[in-house]
C-alpha positions, 0 to 999 in steps of 0.5 A: 463563439468557437472558442466556448466551444471549443472549450465547452468540448474539452471540458467535457471530453476530458471529464468524460474520459477521467470518469469512464477510465477507473472503469476501462482500467478496472474491467482490462484488468479483470478480462486479463485476469480471468483469461490467465485463470481460464487458461492455467486451470480449465485444461486440468478442470475439463479433465475433472468435471468434464461436460459439466465445465463453466467458464469462470470455475477456474476463478471460483477454484482460485478464490476458494484456495486463497479463502482456505489457505486463509483459514489453514493459517489462522490456527497454530499448526497452519503457522508451523507448516507454512513456517517449516515450509517459507524456513525451506525455501530460505534455504534454496540458493537463488528462491532465498533472495526472491521469497524474502523480498517479495514477502517483506514487500507483502506483509508491509503491504498486508500489515495496512488492511489486515490485523492479527494478534499475531503480526505487528502493523508495519506502517504506524502512522502518516507523517510529514517530515521535511525532505527534500529540504528543510522547506518542503514536507514530504508524506511518509509513515512511521515504521518502527524504532532502531534498536537500543544499540543503535539509539545509543549512538544517535545524537538525539531520539530518532525514528525510523520514516518510510517515504514512498514514491508517487504513484508507486509506494512500494519503492521509497526511501527509507530515512532516520528522522529526529523525533522533534521533526517529524510531523504526526497527521492524526487526520490520516488512516494509513490507507488514505495516506497510501491512498494520497501518494497514490493518487499523486494527491487528487485523493485527499482522504479524511472525507469523514473528517472535519477540515484540520486547522493548518495552525495545528500543524505548526505553521501556516501557508507560507510559513517554514514548518516548526514542529509539532510535539 
């Protein structure tokens, strides 16, 4: 009887914890974002509007500012001005490395969610690749192909595949993988693939799709994978 009560309490407590934890984390991040924004802009806004200042006005100003930057950089003139500013930053000794690295990381993430006629997606598709040994498969993203001069040095056609670390996909390993060893995962979008990695597999993704037969991957559970052409 005591064991049943203990098991029941443990299960319900864990269920309640995992249910409320994302809500707590969300409000914690929003709370600190609100405090940071208020501490940053409130003194200037109070001087500007006086007694008419309303708490939270700083966040509204930042949202409008970000929106304005998005609108401004969506036209040719805005992109030219931004490009000029970036060229200046990349010529500064210490700012060059910080700016270049942060821009590349942010562009890689943003290309997953924002489509633009002026930019190519950094992550093309979700794939499985043999890693860290032939009997295991890692989730990765095809990022492109080597330039022609590099391809000529390779023994066979290969592609760049980025294998992110879980649960922090901003870090990972870039590999050159033979095309015949890359297994495409057509039922997962890039966004679903990132969710899969961030959640350590708890969020499987592809909820709106039909179950994907394992034989279409080229292997059955318990068997070694065979590359799908």
